C-alpha positions as CSV (number, residue, x, y, z in Angstrom):
1,V,45.5,62.2,77.9
2,S,45.5,59.6,80.7
3,R,45.4,61.6,83.9
4,Q,48.8,59.2,84.9
5,A,50.8,61.3,81.8
6,F,49.1,64.6,83.3
7,L,50.9,64.5,85.8
8,A,53.8,62.9,85.0
9,E,54.8,64.7,82.6
10,L,53.1,68.5,83.5
11,E,54.7,67.9,87.2
12,P,59.1,68.9,85.5
13,I,57.5,71.6,83.2
14,L,56.0,73.1,86.2
15,R,59.2,72.6,88.3
16,Q,61.0,74.1,86.1
17,H,59.4,77.4,85.3
18,P,60.8,80.3,87.1
19,S,57.4,81.9,88.6
20,V,56.5,78.2,89.6
21,T,56.7,77.7,93.9
22,K,55.5,74.9,96.7
23,L,54.8,72.3,93.4
24,H,53.2,68.9,94.9
25,V,52.0,66.7,93.2
26,V,49.5,64.8,94.5
27,P,48.9,61.1,92.8
28,E,46.9,59.1,95.6
29,A,43.9,61.7,96.1
30,F,40.2,61.1,94.6
31,V,40.8,63.4,92.4
32,P,45.2,63.9,91.5
33,V,46.3,66.7,91.3
34,I,49.4,69.5,90.8
35,K,48.7,72.1,93.4
36,F,51.4,75.0,93.7
37,H,51.8,78.9,93.9
38,F,52.5,81.1,90.4
39,D,53.8,83.9,91.1
40,G,52.0,84.1,95.5
41,V,48.9,82.3,93.2
42,D,47.7,80.0,95.2
43,I,46.9,76.8,91.9
44,D,44.9,73.0,91.8
45,L,45.5,71.7,88.8
46,S,43.6,68.4,88.3
47,C,42.5,67.0,85.3
48,A,39.2,65.7,83.8
49,C,39.6,63.3,80.8
50,L,37.3,64.1,78.2
51,P,35.1,61.2,75.6
52,V,35.9,63.8,72.6
53,D,38.8,63.9,69.9
54,S,39.4,67.6,70.6
55,I,38.1,70.1,73.1
56,P,35.2,72.5,71.6
57,T,35.7,76.1,71.6
58,P,34.7,77.8,74.0
59,L,34.0,75.0,76.6
60,D,29.9,75.1,79.0
61,L,30.8,73.7,82.1
62,T,27.7,74.6,83.0
63,D,26.0,72.7,80.2
64,S,24.8,68.8,82.0
65,D,25.5,67.2,78.8
66,I,29.4,67.2,79.9
67,L,28.4,64.7,82.5
68,K,26.4,62.4,81.2
69,D,29.8,60.3,78.9
70,L,32.0,60.4,81.8
71,R,32.6,56.3,83.1
72,D,34.9,57.3,85.3
73,P,33.8,59.1,89.6
74,K,36.8,61.4,89.2
75,D,36.5,63.3,85.5
76,V,32.5,63.9,87.3
77,T,34.1,65.1,90.5
78,C,37.2,67.5,89.1
79,L,34.7,69.2,86.5
80,N,32.3,68.9,89.6
81,G,34.6,71.4,91.4
82,P,34.3,74.9,88.7
83,R,30.6,73.9,87.9
84,V,29.6,74.7,91.7
85,T,32.2,77.4,91.9
86,Y,30.7,78.9,88.7
87,E,26.7,79.2,90.3
88,I,27.7,80.5,94.1
89,L,29.9,83.2,91.5
90,R,26.9,83.1,89.6
91,R,23.7,84.3,92.0
């Protein structure tokens, strides 16, 4: 899935969901993001394009090997957000 398709296809689905409020798509951000509230919970949803045919289960974001074949810096930045959060919470 391309980043553009992710933003274009997910926005109308989220807009129709009754639990979604304050929906704002930010395609021009360095890491494009969909910002919204879901049942009052603030969510920033971004998309990283991984060079795989299917997502492994479980997906271990702490494994640095996941970053080695990424060519777009936006994908690395997108994945580093949750990786850093995990490390902070782990300590």
